[in-house]
PDB file of N, CA, C, O and CB in Angstrom:
ATOM      1  N   MET A   1       0.836  -1.176   0.000  1.00  0.00           N
ATOM      2  CA  MET A   1       0.000   0.000   0.000  1.00  0.00           C
ATOM      3  C   MET A   1       0.884   1.244   0.000  1.00  0.00           C
ATOM      4  O   MET A   1       1.900   1.304   0.692  1.00  0.00           O
ATOM      5  CB  MET A   1      -0.953  -0.005   1.211  1.00  0.00           C
ATOM      6  N   GLN A   2       0.474   2.237  -0.794  1.00  0.00           N
ATOM      7  CA  GLN A   2       1.179   3.520  -0.841  1.00  0.00           C
ATOM      8  C   GLN A   2       0.179   4.645  -0.610  1.00  0.00           C
ATOM      9  O   GLN A   2      -1.021   4.496  -0.842  1.00  0.00           O
ATOM     10  CB  GLN A   2       1.917   3.707  -2.202  1.00  0.00           C
ATOM     11  N   ASN A   3       0.698   5.756  -0.155  1.00  0.00           N
ATOM     12  CA  ASN A   3      -0.124   6.943   0.057  1.00  0.00           C
ATOM     13  C   ASN A   3      -0.560   7.488  -1.297  1.00  0.00           C
ATOM     14  O   ASN A   3       0.277   7.871  -2.114  1.00  0.00           O
ATOM     15  CB  ASN A   3       0.649   8.024   0.868  1.00  0.00           C
ATOM     16  N   GLY A   4      -1.861   7.523  -1.536  1.00  0.00           N
ATOM     17  CA  GLY A   4      -2.387   8.027  -2.809  1.00  0.00           C
ATOM     18  C   GLY A   4      -2.960   9.426  -2.699  1.00  0.00           C
ATOM     19  O   GLY A   4      -3.681   9.873  -3.591  1.00  0.00           O
ATOM     20  N   GLY A   5      -2.644  10.128  -1.606  1.00  0.00           N
ATOM     21  CA  GLY A   5      -3.151  11.483  -1.444  1.00  0.00           C
ATOM     22  C   GLY A   5      -2.520  12.432  -2.459  1.00  0.00           C
ATOM     23  O   GLY A   5      -1.346  12.297  -2.804  1.00  0.00           O
ATOM     24  N   PHE A   6      -3.312  13.392  -2.932  1.00  0.00           N
ATOM     25  CA  PHE A   6      -2.781  14.355  -3.900  1.00  0.00           C
ATOM     26  C   PHE A   6      -3.563  15.654  -3.821  1.00  0.00           C
ATOM     27  O   PHE A   6      -4.671  15.700  -3.286  1.00  0.00           O
ATOM     28  CB  PHE A   6      -2.834  13.782  -5.333  1.00  0.00           C
ATOM     29  N   LEU A   7      -2.972  16.700  -4.360  1.00  0.00           N
ATOM     30  CA  LEU A   7      -3.594  18.012  -4.474  1.00  0.00           C
ATOM     31  C   LEU A   7      -3.413  18.448  -5.923  1.00  0.00           C
ATOM     32  O   LEU A   7      -2.292  18.459  -6.433  1.00  0.00           O
ATOM     33  CB  LEU A   7      -2.967  19.059  -3.458  1.00  0.00           C
ATOM     34  N   ARG A   8      -4.516  18.808  -6.591  1.00  0.00           N
ATOM     35  CA  ARG A   8      -4.435  19.169  -8.013  1.00  0.00           C
ATOM     36  C   ARG A   8      -5.033  20.556  -8.220  1.00  0.00           C
ATOM     37  O   ARG A   8      -6.094  20.879  -7.685  1.00  0.00           O
ATOM     38  CB  ARG A   8      -5.171  18.118  -8.901  1.00  0.00           C
ATOM     39  N   LEU A   9      -4.330  21.369  -9.008  1.00  0.00           N
ATOM     40  CA  LEU A   9      -4.874  22.648  -9.461  1.00  0.00           C
ATOM     41  C   LEU A   9      -5.717  22.318 -10.685  1.00  0.00           C
ATOM     42  O   LEU A   9      -5.179  22.127 -11.776  1.00  0.00           O
ATOM     43  CB  LEU A   9      -3.728  23.720  -9.790  1.00  0.00           C
ATOM     44  N   LYS A  10      -7.026  22.250 -10.513  1.00  0.00           N
ATOM     45  CA  LYS A  10      -7.925  21.742 -11.541  1.00  0.00           C
ATOM     46  C   LYS A  10      -8.151  22.732 -12.678  1.00  0.00           C
ATOM     47  O   LYS A  10      -8.043  22.361 -13.846  1.00  0.00           O
ATOM     48  CB  LYS A  10      -9.243  21.377 -10.924  1.00  0.00           C
ATOM     49  N   SER A  11      -8.466  23.991 -12.354  1.00  0.00           N
ATOM     50  CA  SER A  11      -8.676  24.966 -13.427  1.00  0.00           C
ATOM     51  C   SER A  11      -8.386  26.382 -12.938  1.00  0.00           C
ATOM     52  O   SER A  11      -8.605  26.725 -11.776  1.00  0.00           O
ATOM     53  CB  SER A  11     -10.116  24.874 -13.963  1.00  0.00           C
ATOM     54  N   VAL A  12      -7.885  27.191 -13.876  1.00  0.00           N
ATOM     55  CA  VAL A  12      -7.544  28.588 -13.600  1.00  0.00           C
ATOM     56  C   VAL A  12      -7.856  29.399 -14.846  1.00  0.00           C
ATOM     57  O   VAL A  12      -7.611  28.954 -15.967  1.00  0.00           O
ATOM     58  CB  VAL A  12      -6.038  28.746 -13.184  1.00  0.00           C
ATOM     59  N   GLU A  13      -8.402  30.599 -14.638  1.00  0.00           N
ATOM     60  CA  GLU A  13      -8.586  31.532 -15.754  1.00  0.00           C
ATOM     61  C   GLU A  13      -8.133  32.913 -15.308  1.00  0.00           C
ATOM     62  O   GLU A  13      -8.465  33.372 -14.216  1.00  0.00           O
ATOM     63  CB  GLU A  13     -10.077  31.562 -16.235  1.00  0.00           C
ATOM     64  N   VAL A  14      -7.378  33.556 -16.164  1.00  0.00           N
ATOM     65  CA  VAL A  14      -6.887  34.909 -15.918  1.00  0.00           C
ATOM     66  C   VAL A  14      -7.289  35.745 -17.132  1.00  0.00           C
ATOM     67  O   VAL A  14      -7.061  35.350 -18.275  1.00  0.00           O
ATOM     68  CB  VAL A  14      -5.315  34.936 -15.677  1.00  0.00           C
ATOM     69  N   GLY A  15      -7.887  36.898 -16.867  1.00  0.00           N
ATOM     70  CA  GLY A  15      -8.318  37.744 -17.970  1.00  0.00           C
ATOM     71  C   GLY A  15      -8.088  39.213 -17.676  1.00  0.00           C
ATOM     72  O   GLY A  15      -7.936  39.623 -16.526  1.00  0.00           O
ATOM     73  N   TYR A  16      -8.067  39.990 -18.738  1.00  0.00           N
ATOM     74  CA  TYR A  16      -7.879  41.433 -18.614  1.00  0.00           C
ATOM     75  C   TYR A  16      -8.752  42.121 -19.658  1.00  0.00           C
ATOM     76  O   TYR A  16      -8.662  41.827 -20.850  1.00  0.00           O
ATOM     77  CB  TYR A  16      -6.374  41.829 -18.789  1.00  0.00           C
ATOM     78  N   SER A  17      -9.584  43.024 -19.202  1.00  0.00           N
ATOM     79  CA  SER A  17     -10.394  43.837 -20.112  1.00  0.00           C
ATOM     80  C   SER A  17      -9.682  45.166 -20.327  1.00  0.00           C
ATOM     81  O   SER A  17      -9.326  45.852 -19.369  1.00  0.00           O
ATOM     82  CB  SER A  17     -11.842  44.059 -19.548  1.00  0.00           C
ATOM     83  N   LEU A  18      -9.481  45.518 -21.578  1.00  0.00           N
ATOM     84  CA  LEU A  18      -8.830  46.784 -21.899  1.00  0.00           C
ATOM     85  C   LEU A  18      -9.732  47.936 -21.476  1.00  0.00           C
ATOM     86  O   LEU A  18     -10.956  47.799 -21.493  1.00  0.00           O
ATOM     87  CB  LEU A  18      -8.501  46.872 -23.413  1.00  0.00           C
ATOM     88  N   PRO A  19      -9.154  49.052 -21.101  1.00  0.00           N
ATOM     89  CA  PRO A  19      -9.966  50.217 -20.704  1.00  0.00           C
ATOM     90  C   PRO A  19     -10.905  50.657 -21.828  1.00  0.00           C
ATOM     91  O   PRO A  19     -10.600  50.493 -23.010  1.00  0.00           O
ATOM     92  CB  PRO A  19      -9.054  51.390 -20.299  1.00  0.00           C
ATOM     93  N   GLN A  20     -12.055  51.221 -21.436  1.00  0.00           N
ATOM     94  CA  GLN A  20     -13.058  51.676 -22.406  1.00  0.00           C
ATOM     95  C   GLN A  20     -12.478  52.676 -23.400  1.00  0.00           C
ATOM     96  O   GLN A  20     -12.874  52.701 -24.566  1.00  0.00           O
ATOM     97  CB  GLN A  20     -14.243  52.303 -21.682  1.00  0.00           C
ATOM     98  N   LYS A  21     -11.555  53.485 -22.944  1.00  0.00           N
ATOM     99  CA  LYS A  21     -10.922  54.493 -23.802  1.00  0.00           C
ATOM    100  C   LYS A  21     -10.262  53.842 -25.025  1.00  0.00           C
ATOM    101  O   LYS A  21     -10.408  54.318 -26.151  1.00  0.00           O
ATOM    102  CB  LYS A  21      -9.876  55.297 -23.000  1.00  0.00           C
ATOM    103  N   ILE A  22      -9.538  52.755 -24.781  1.00  0.00           N
ATOM    104  CA  ILE A  22      -8.851  52.044 -25.872  1.00  0.00           C
ATOM    105  C   ILE A  22      -9.869  51.321 -26.754  1.00  0.00           C
ATOM    106  O   ILE A  22      -9.745  51.328 -27.978  1.00  0.00           O
ATOM    107  CB  ILE A  22      -7.815  51.030 -25.304  1.00  0.00           C
ATOM    108  N   ALA A  23     -10.877  50.696 -26.134  1.00  0.00           N
ATOM    109  CA  ALA A  23     -11.894  49.983 -26.901  1.00  0.00           C
ATOM    110  C   ALA A  23     -12.645  50.935 -27.838  1.00  0.00           C
ATOM    111  O   ALA A  23     -12.911  50.593 -28.991  1.00  0.00           O
ATOM    112  CB  ALA A  23     -12.880  49.284 -25.954  1.00  0.00           C
ATOM    113  N   LYS A  24     -12.981  52.111 -27.348  1.00  0.00           N
ATOM    114  CA  LYS A  24     -13.705  53.080 -28.181  1.00  0.00           C
ATOM    115  C   LYS A  24     -12.873  53.537 -29.371  1.00  0.00           C
ATOM    116  O   LYS A  24     -13.412  53.793 -30.448  1.00  0.00           O
ATOM    117  CB  LYS A  24     -14.116  54.289 -27.347  1.00  0.00           C
ATOM    118  N   LYS A  25     -11.552  53.639 -29.177  1.00  0.00           N
ATOM    119  CA  LYS A  25     -10.673  54.015 -30.300  1.00  0.00           C
ATOM    120  C   LYS A  25     -10.703  52.946 -31.392  1.00  0.00           C
ATOM    121  O   LYS A  25     -10.542  53.253 -32.573  1.00  0.00           O
ATOM    122  CB  LYS A  25      -9.218  54.227 -29.807  1.00  0.00           C
ATOM    123  N   CYS A  26     -10.911  51.678 -30.985  1.00  0.00           N
ATOM    124  CA  CYS A  26     -11.001  50.567 -31.941  1.00  0.00           C
ATOM    125  C   CYS A  26     -12.431  50.365 -32.444  1.00  0.00           C
ATOM    126  O   CYS A  26     -12.701  49.425 -33.192  1.00  0.00           O
ATOM    127  CB  CYS A  26     -10.492  49.275 -31.295  1.00  0.00           C
ATOM    128  N   LYS A  27     -13.352  51.254 -32.031  1.00  0.00           N
ATOM    129  CA  LYS A  27     -14.759  51.217 -32.433  1.00  0.00           C
ATOM    130  C   LYS A  27     -15.473  49.939 -31.997  1.00  0.00           C
ATOM    131  O   LYS A  27     -16.272  49.373 -32.744  1.00  0.00           O
ATOM    132  CB  LYS A  27     -14.862  51.363 -33.930  1.00  0.00           C
ATOM    133  N   VAL A  28     -15.170  49.493 -30.769  1.00  0.00           N
ATOM    134  CA  VAL A  28     -15.851  48.343 -30.174  1.00  0.00           C
ATOM    135  C   VAL A  28     -16.249  48.698 -28.741  1.00  0.00           C
ATOM    136  O   VAL A  28     -15.753  49.671 -28.173  1.00  0.00           O
ATOM    137  CB  VAL A  28     -14.938  47.066 -30.204  1.00  0.00           C
ATOM    138  N   ASP A  29     -17.156  47.892 -28.159  1.00  0.00           N
ATOM    139  CA  ASP A  29     -17.603  48.152 -26.787  1.00  0.00           C
ATOM    140  C   ASP A  29     -16.649  47.573 -25.745  1.00  0.00           C
ATOM    141  O   ASP A  29     -16.403  48.191 -24.710  1.00  0.00           O
ATOM    142  CB  ASP A  29     -18.994  47.579 -26.577  1.00  0.00           C
ATOM    143  N   LEU A  30     -16.118  46.394 -26.021  1.00  0.00           N
ATOM    144  CA  LEU A  30     -15.286  45.708 -25.033  1.00  0.00           C
ATOM    145  C   LEU A  30     -14.245  44.837 -25.718  1.00  0.00           C
ATOM    146  O   LEU A  30     -14.539  44.157 -26.701  1.00  0.00           O
ATOM    147  CB  LEU A  30     -16.151  44.857 -24.095  1.00  0.00           C
ATOM    148  N   ILE A  31     -13.034  44.863 -25.197  1.00  0.00           N
ATOM    149  CA  ILE A  31     -11.969  43.955 -25.649  1.00  0.00           C
ATOM    150  C   ILE A  31     -11.423  43.264 -24.396  1.00  0.00           C
ATOM    151  O   ILE A  31     -10.959  43.923 -23.465  1.00  0.00           O
ATOM    152  CB  ILE A  31     -10.814  44.734 -26.443  1.00  0.00           C
ATOM    153  N   ARG A  32     -11.485  41.946 -24.386  1.00  0.00           N
ATOM    154  CA  ARG A  32     -10.996  41.172 -23.238  1.00  0.00           C
ATOM    155  C   ARG A  32     -10.043  40.092 -23.731  1.00  0.00           C
ATOM    156  O   ARG A  32     -10.360  39.348 -24.659  1.00  0.00           O
ATOM    157  CB  ARG A  32     -12.178  40.538 -22.442  1.00  0.00           C
ATOM    158  N   ILE A  33      -8.889  40.013 -23.112  1.00  0.00           N
ATOM    159  CA  ILE A  33      -7.874  39.000 -23.412  1.00  0.00           C
ATOM    160  C   ILE A  33      -7.851  38.041 -22.222  1.00  0.00           C
ATOM    161  O   ILE A  33      -7.878  38.481 -21.073  1.00  0.00           O
ATOM    162  CB  ILE A  33      -6.439  39.651 -23.672  1.00  0.00           C
ATOM    163  N   TYR A  34      -7.801  36.740 -22.490  1.00  0.00           N
ATOM    164  CA  TYR A  34      -7.799  35.787 -21.377  1.00  0.00           C
ATOM    165  C   TYR A  34      -6.946  34.557 -21.697  1.00  0.00           C
ATOM    166  O   TYR A  34      -6.642  34.268 -22.854  1.00  0.00           O
ATOM    167  CB  TYR A  34      -9.234  35.358 -21.046  1.00  0.00           C
ATOM    168  N   ALA A  35      -6.576  33.853 -20.645  1.00  0.00           N
ATOM    169  CA  ALA A  35      -5.870  32.569 -20.743  1.00  0.00           C
ATOM    170  C   ALA A  35      -6.438  31.676 -19.649  1.00  0.00           C
ATOM    171  O   ALA A  35      -6.678  32.124 -18.528  1.00  0.00           O
ATOM    172  CB  ALA A  35      -4.293  32.739 -20.599  1.00  0.00           C
ATOM    173  N   ASN A  36      -6.651  30.405 -19.987  1.00  0.00           N
ATOM    174  CA  ASN A  36      -7.116  29.474 -18.973  1.00  0.00           C
ATOM    175  C   ASN A  36      -6.481  28.111 -19.195  1.00  0.00           C
ATOM    176  O   ASN A  36      -5.935  27.819 -20.259  1.00  0.00           O
ATOM    177  CB  ASN A  36      -8.651  29.366 -18.991  1.00  0.00           C
ATOM    178  N   GLY A  37      -6.567  27.294 -18.167  1.00  0.00           N
ATOM    179  CA  GLY A  37      -6.011  25.961 -18.246  1.00  0.00           C
ATOM    180  C   GLY A  37      -6.685  25.034 -17.255  1.00  0.00           C
ATOM    181  O   GLY A  37      -7.224  25.477 -16.240  1.00  0.00           O
ATOM    182  N   THR A  38      -6.650  23.730 -17.558  1.00  0.00           N
ATOM    183  CA  THR A  38      -7.187  22.723 -16.657  1.00  0.00           C
ATOM    184  C   THR A  38      -6.137  21.658 -16.401  1.00  0.00           C
ATOM    185  O   THR A  38      -5.289  21.383 -17.250  1.00  0.00           O
ATOM    186  CB  THR A  38      -8.468  22.095 -17.232  1.00  0.00           C
ATOM    187  N   ASN A  39      -6.207  21.062 -15.217  1.00  0.00           N
ATOM    188  CA  ASN A  39      -5.263  20.019 -14.790  1.00  0.00           C
ATOM    189  C   ASN A  39      -3.819  20.493 -14.934  1.00  0.00           C
ATOM    190  O   ASN A  39      -2.987  19.808 -15.529  1.00  0.00           O
ATOM    191  CB  ASN A  39      -5.476  18.731 -15.607  1.00  0.00           C
ATOM    192  N   LEU A  40      -3.537  21.651 -14.392  1.00  0.00           N
ATOM    193  CA  LEU A  40      -2.244  22.288 -14.604  1.00  0.00           C
ATOM    194  C   LEU A  40      -1.111  21.652 -13.812  1.00  0.00           C
ATOM    195  O   LEU A  40      -0.016  21.476 -14.345  1.00  0.00           O
ATOM    196  CB  LEU A  40      -2.336  23.730 -14.252  1.00  0.00           C
ATOM    197  N   ILE A  41      -1.350  21.304 -12.559  1.00  0.00           N
ATOM    198  CA  ILE A  41      -0.267  20.761 -11.746  1.00  0.00           C
ATOM    199  C   ILE A  41      -0.859  19.854 -10.664  1.00  0.00           C
ATOM    200  O   ILE A  41      -1.945  20.109 -10.144  1.00  0.00           O
ATOM    201  CB  ILE A  41       0.580  21.907 -11.109  1.00  0.00           C
ATOM    202  N   THR A  42      -0.122  18.795 -10.338  1.00  0.00           N
ATOM    203  CA  THR A  42      -0.529  17.861  -9.294  1.00  0.00           C
ATOM    204  C   THR A  42       0.607  17.702  -8.305  1.00  0.00           C
ATOM    205  O   THR A  42       1.753  17.469  -8.690  1.00  0.00           O
ATOM    206  CB  THR A  42      -0.934  16.490  -9.892  1.00  0.00           C
ATOM    207  N   PHE A  43       0.283  17.831  -7.024  1.00  0.00           N
ATOM    208  CA  PHE A  43       1.258  17.622  -5.960  1.00  0.00           C
ATOM    209  C   PHE A  43       0.938  16.282  -5.312  1.00  0.00           C
ATOM    210  O   PHE A  43      -0.156  16.103  -4.776  1.00  0.00           O
ATOM    211  CB  PHE A  43       1.232  18.795  -4.905  1.00  0.00           C
ATOM    212  N   SER A  44       1.886  15.325  -5.353  1.00  0.00           N
ATOM    213  CA  SER A  44       1.662  14.012  -4.771  1.00  0.00           C
ATOM    214  C   SER A  44       2.994  13.340  -4.485  1.00  0.00           C
ATOM    215  O   SER A  44       3.963  13.535  -5.218  1.00  0.00           O
ATOM    216  CB  SER A  44       0.805  13.141  -5.702  1.00  0.00           C
ATOM    217  N   LYS A  45       3.042  12.555  -3.429  1.00  0.00           N
ATOM    218  CA  LYS A  45       4.238  11.756  -3.145  1.00  0.00           C
ATOM    219  C   LYS A  45       4.271  10.506  -4.012  1.00  0.00           C
ATOM    220  O   LYS A  45       5.324   9.889  -4.171  1.00  0.00           O
ATOM    221  CB  LYS A  45       4.289  11.368  -1.659  1.00  0.00           C
ATOM    222  N   PHE A  46       3.124  10.127  -4.574  1.00  0.00           N
ATOM    223  CA  PHE A  46       3.023   8.949  -5.430  1.00  0.00           C
ATOM    224  C   PHE A  46       3.466   9.333  -6.839  1.00  0.00           C
ATOM    225  O   PHE A  46       2.796  10.137  -7.487  1.00  0.00           O
ATOM    226  CB  PHE A  46       1.568   8.375  -5.435  1.00  0.00           C
ATOM    227  N   LYS A  47       4.568   8.784  -7.327  1.00  0.00           N
ATOM    228  CA  LYS A  47       5.165   9.222  -8.595  1.00  0.00           C
ATOM    229  C   LYS A  47       5.042   8.220  -9.743  1.00  0.00           C
ATOM    230  O   LYS A  47       5.476   8.530 -10.852  1.00  0.00           O
ATOM    231  CB  LYS A  47       6.604   9.523  -8.377  1.00  0.00           C
ATOM    232  N   LEU A  48       4.466   7.025  -9.525  1.00  0.00           N
ATOM    233  CA  LEU A  48       4.419   6.022 -10.590  1.00  0.00           C
ATOM    234  C   LEU A  48       3.464   6.391 -11.719  1.00  0.00           C
ATOM    235  O   LEU A  48       3.802   6.224 -12.891  1.00  0.00           O
ATOM    236  CB  LEU A  48       4.020   4.690 -10.016  1.00  0.00           C
ATOM    237  N   TRP A  49       2.268   6.893 -11.381  1.00  0.00           N
ATOM    238  CA  TRP A  49       1.303   7.366 -12.363  1.00  0.00           C
ATOM    239  C   TRP A  49       0.370   8.347 -11.670  1.00  0.00           C
ATOM    240  O   TRP A  49       0.464   8.552 -10.460  1.00  0.00           O
ATOM    241  CB  TRP A  49       0.506   6.181 -13.001  1.00  0.00           C
ATOM    242  N   ASP A  50      -0.516   8.944 -12.423  1.00  0.00           N
ATOM    243  CA  ASP A  50      -1.444   9.927 -11.865  1.00  0.00           C
ATOM    244  C   ASP A  50      -2.270   9.278 -10.752  1.00  0.00           C
ATOM    245  O   ASP A  50      -2.932   8.270 -11.000  1.00  0.00           O
ATOM    246  CB  ASP A  50      -2.373  10.503 -12.975  1.00  0.00           C
ATOM    247  N   PRO A  51      -2.251   9.822  -9.547  1.00  0.00           N
ATOM    248  CA  PRO A  51      -2.970   9.195  -8.438  1.00  0.00           C
ATOM    249  C   PRO A  51      -4.488   9.138  -8.636  1.00  0.00           C
ATOM    250  O   PRO A  51      -5.149   8.314  -8.003  1.00  0.00           O
ATOM    251  CB  PRO A  51      -2.668   9.934  -7.171  1.00  0.00           C
ATOM    252  N   GLU A  52      -5.053   9.979  -9.486  1.00  0.00           N
ATOM    253  CA  GLU A  52      -6.492   9.958  -9.733  1.00  0.00           C
ATOM    254  C   GLU A  52      -6.892   8.779 -10.613  1.00  0.00           C
ATOM    255  O   GLU A  52      -8.071   8.430 -10.669  1.00  0.00           O
ATOM    256  CB  GLU A  52      -6.934  11.263 -10.382  1.00  0.00           C
ATOM    257  N   MET A  53      -5.943   8.163 -11.294  1.00  0.00           N
ATOM    258  CA  MET A  53      -6.233   7.019 -12.159  1.00  0.00           C
ATOM    259  C   MET A  53      -6.516   5.762 -11.346  1.00  0.00           C
ATOM    260  O   MET A  53      -7.216   4.867 -11.820  1.00  0.00           O
ATOM    261  CB  MET A  53      -5.069   6.770 -13.113  1.00  0.00           C
ATOM    262  N   GLY A  54      -5.975   5.680 -10.114  1.00  0.00           N
ATOM    263  CA  GLY A  54      -6.227   4.526  -9.256  1.00  0.00           C
ATOM    264  C   GLY A  54      -5.670   3.239  -9.833  1.00  0.00           C
ATOM    265  O   GLY A  54      -4.832   3.269 -10.735  1.00  0.00           O
ATOM    266  N   ASP A  55      -6.131   2.111  -9.317  1.00  0.00           N
ATOM    267  CA  ASP A  55      -5.772   0.754  -9.748  1.00  0.00           C
ATOM    268  C   ASP A  55      -4.307   0.604 -10.113  1.00  0.00           C
ATOM    269  O   ASP A  55      -3.424   0.805  -9.280  1.00  0.00           O
ATOM    270  CB  ASP A  55      -6.611   0.356 -10.923  1.00  0.00           C
ATOM    271  N   ASN A  56      -4.057   0.246 -11.377  1.00  0.00           N
ATOM    272  CA  ASN A  56      -2.696  -0.059 -11.818  1.00  0.00           C
ATOM    273  C   ASN A  56      -2.128   0.959 -12.799  1.00  0.00           C
ATOM    274  O   ASN A  56      -1.050   0.729 -13.348  1.00  0.00           O
ATOM    275  CB  ASN A  56      -2.666  -1.416 -12.446  1.00  0.00           C
ATOM    276  N   GLY A  57      -2.799   2.054 -13.037  1.00  0.00           N
ATOM    277  CA  GLY A  57      -2.283   3.113 -13.901  1.00  0.00           C
ATOM    278  C   GLY A  57      -2.346   2.817 -15.378  1.00  0.00           C
ATOM    279  O   GLY A  57      -1.645   3.460 -16.160  1.00  0.00           O
ATOM    280  N   LEU A  58      -3.169   1.855 -15.792  1.00  0.00           N
ATOM    281  CA  LEU A  58      -3.230   1.483 -17.207  1.00  0.00           C
ATOM    282  C   LEU A  58      -4.346   2.196 -17.970  1.00  0.00           C
ATOM    283  O   LEU A  58      -4.710   1.765 -19.064  1.00  0.00           O
ATOM    284  CB  LEU A  58      -3.415  -0.006 -17.332  1.00  0.00           C
ATOM    285  N   LYS A  59      -4.884   3.255 -17.427  1.00  0.00           N
ATOM    286  CA  LYS A  59      -5.917   4.041 -18.108  1.00  0.00           C
ATOM    287  C   LYS A  59      -5.266   5.214 -18.838  1.00  0.00           C
ATOM    288  O   LYS A  59      -4.096   5.527 -18.616  1.00  0.00           O
ATOM    289  CB  LYS A  59      -6.987   4.552 -17.094  1.00  0.00           C
ATOM    290  N   TYR A  60      -6.032   5.850 -19.702  1.00  0.00           N
ATOM    291  CA  TYR A  60      -5.530   7.007 -20.430  1.00  0.00           C
ATOM    292  C   TYR A  60      -5.269   8.147 -19.440  1.00  0.00           C
ATOM    293  O   TYR A  60      -6.142   8.451 -18.626  1.00  0.00           O
ATOM    294  CB  TYR A  60      -6.536   7.448 -21.536  1.00  0.00           C
ATOM    295  N   PRO A  61      -4.106   8.780 -19.485  1.00  0.00           N
ATOM    296  CA  PRO A  61      -3.781   9.826 -18.502  1.00  0.00           C
ATOM    297  C   PRO A  61      -4.659  11.073 -18.659  1.00  0.00           C
ATOM    298  O   PRO A  61      -5.166  11.363 -19.742  1.00  0.00           O
ATOM    299  CB  PRO A  61      -2.312  10.220 -18.630  1.00  0.00           C
ATOM    300  N   ILE A  62      -4.821  11.789 -17.565  1.00  0.00           N
ATOM    301  CA  ILE A  62      -5.590  13.030 -17.577  1.00  0.00           C
ATOM    302  C   ILE A  62      -4.811  14.086 -18.353  1.00  0.00           C
ATOM    303  O   ILE A  62      -3.616  14.273 -18.128  1.00  0.00           O
ATOM    304  CB  ILE A  62      -5.893  13.516 -16.127  1.00  0.00           C
ATOM    305  N   GLN A  63      -5.487  14.770 -19.261  1.00  0.00           N
ATOM    306  CA  GLN A  63      -4.822  15.743 -20.129  1.00  0.00           C
ATOM    307  C   GLN A  63      -4.742  17.113 -19.490  1.00  0.00           C
ATOM    308  O   GLN A  63      -5.627  17.528 -18.742  1.00  0.00           O
ATOM    309  CB  GLN A  63      -5.544  15.843 -21.453  1.00  0.00           C
ATOM    310  N   GLN A  64      -3.663  17.801 -19.801  1.00  0.00           N
ATOM    311  CA  GLN A  64      -3.542  19.209 -19.469  1.00  0.00           C
ATOM    312  C   GLN A  64      -4.031  19.993 -20.682  1.00  0.00           C
ATOM    313  O   GLN A  64      -3.703  19.661 -21.821  1.00  0.00           O
ATOM    314  CB  GLN A  64      -2.062  19.594 -19.080  1.00  0.00           C
ATOM    315  N   VAL A  65      -4.819  21.037 -20.426  1.00  0.00           N
ATOM    316  CA  VAL A  65      -5.385  21.841 -21.515  1.00  0.00           C
ATOM    317  C   VAL A  65      -5.067  23.305 -21.260  1.00  0.00           C
ATOM    318  O   VAL A  65      -5.266  23.806 -20.153  1.00  0.00           O
ATOM    319  CB  VAL A  65      -6.927  21.623 -21.640  1.00  0.00           C
ATOM    320  N   TYR A  66      -4.574  23.991 -22.284  1.00  0.00           N
ATOM    321  CA  TYR A  66      -4.263  25.423 -22.213  1.00  0.00           C
ATOM    322  C   TYR A  66      -5.027  26.132 -23.316  1.00  0.00           C
ATOM    323  O   TYR A  66      -5.087  25.641 -24.443  1.00  0.00           O
ATOM    324  CB  TYR A  66      -2.723  25.685 -22.343  1.00  0.00           C
ATOM    325  N   ASN A  67      -5.611  27.279 -23.007  1.00  0.00           N
ATOM    326  CA  ASN A  67      -6.336  28.085 -23.993  1.00  0.00           C
ATOM    327  C   ASN A  67      -5.968  29.553 -23.817  1.00  0.00           C
ATOM    328  O   ASN A  67      -5.724  30.022 -22.705  1.00  0.00           O
ATOM    329  CB  ASN A  67      -7.874  27.886 -23.856  1.00  0.00           C
ATOM    330  N   ILE A  68      -5.934  30.256 -24.923  1.00  0.00           N
ATOM    331  CA  ILE A  68      -5.835  31.714 -24.888  1.00  0.00           C
ATOM    332  C   ILE A  68      -6.937  32.241 -25.797  1.00  0.00           C
ATOM    333  O   ILE A  68      -7.320  31.583 -26.764  1.00  0.00           O
ATOM    334  CB  ILE A  68      -4.399  32.228 -25.344  1.00  0.00           C
ATOM    335  N   GLY A  69      -7.442  33.425 -25.486  1.00  0.00           N
ATOM    336  CA  GLY A  69      -8.533  33.927 -26.296  1.00  0.00           C
ATOM    337  C   GLY A  69      -8.673  35.416 -26.256  1.00  0.00           C
ATOM    338  O   GLY A  69      -8.033  36.110 -25.466  1.00  0.00           O
ATOM    339  N   LEU A  70      -9.527  35.891 -27.129  1.00  0.00           N
ATOM    340  CA  LEU A  70      -9.812  37.316 -27.263  1.00  0.00           C
ATOM    341  C   LEU A  70     -11.326  37.451 -27.462  1.00  0.00           C
ATOM    342  O   LEU A  70     -11.886  36.906 -28.414  1.00  0.00           O
ATOM    343  CB  LEU A  70      -9.000  37.966 -28.467  1.00  0.00           C
ATOM    344  N   ASN A  71     -11.974  38.175 -26.565  1.00  0.00           N
ATOM    345  CA  ASN A  71     -13.399  38.481 -26.705  1.00  0.00           C
ATOM    346  C   ASN A  71     -13.529  39.934 -27.145  1.00  0.00           C
ATOM    347  O   ASN A  71     -12.941  40.836 -26.548  1.00  0.00           O
ATOM    348  CB  ASN A  71     -14.179  38.225 -25.364  1.00  0.00           C
ATOM    349  N   VAL A  72     -14.313  40.141 -28.205  1.00  0.00           N
ATOM    350  CA  VAL A  72     -14.561  41.494 -28.702  1.00  0.00           C
ATOM    351  C   VAL A  72     -16.064  41.657 -28.836  1.00  0.00           C
ATOM    352  O   VAL A  72     -16.712  40.883 -29.539  1.00  0.00           O
ATOM    353  CB  VAL A  72     -13.831  41.758 -30.074  1.00  0.00           C
ATOM    354  N   ASN A  73     -16.628  42.663 -28.163  1.00  0.00           N
ATOM    355  CA  ASN A  73     -18.059  42.961 -28.256  1.00  0.00           C
ATOM    356  C   ASN A  73     -18.244  44.251 -29.045  1.00  0.00           C
ATOM    357  O   ASN A  73     -17.614  45.271 -28.763  1.00  0.00           O
ATOM    358  CB  ASN A  73     -18.706  43.081 -26.838  1.00  0.00           C
ATOM    359  N   PHE A  74     -19.120  44.181 -30.039  1.00  0.00           N
ATOM    360  CA  PHE A  74     -19.413  45.342 -30.879  1.00  0.00           C
ATOM    361  C   PHE A  74     -20.671  46.032 -30.444  1.00  0.00           C
ATOM    362  O   PHE A  74     -21.066  47.031 -31.044  1.00  0.00           O
ATOM    363  CB  PHE A  74     -19.532  44.937 -32.324  1.00  0.00           C
TER     364      PHE A  74
END
């Protein structure tokens, strides 16, 4: 038996809306830039495979996903 305890940063989103002054110069109402990600980091003493997979580690591993984007409202 091994310790299967873990701590995972599941999802994070960071965004910034440009000031209205700049948006109006571009003839839009809102400009927002953002970045987000899921399953970014896992802290665990168990190093053989992802502790959330359980059993023998023969399942498909959990994916890390990164996104960046731009929202523009007219």
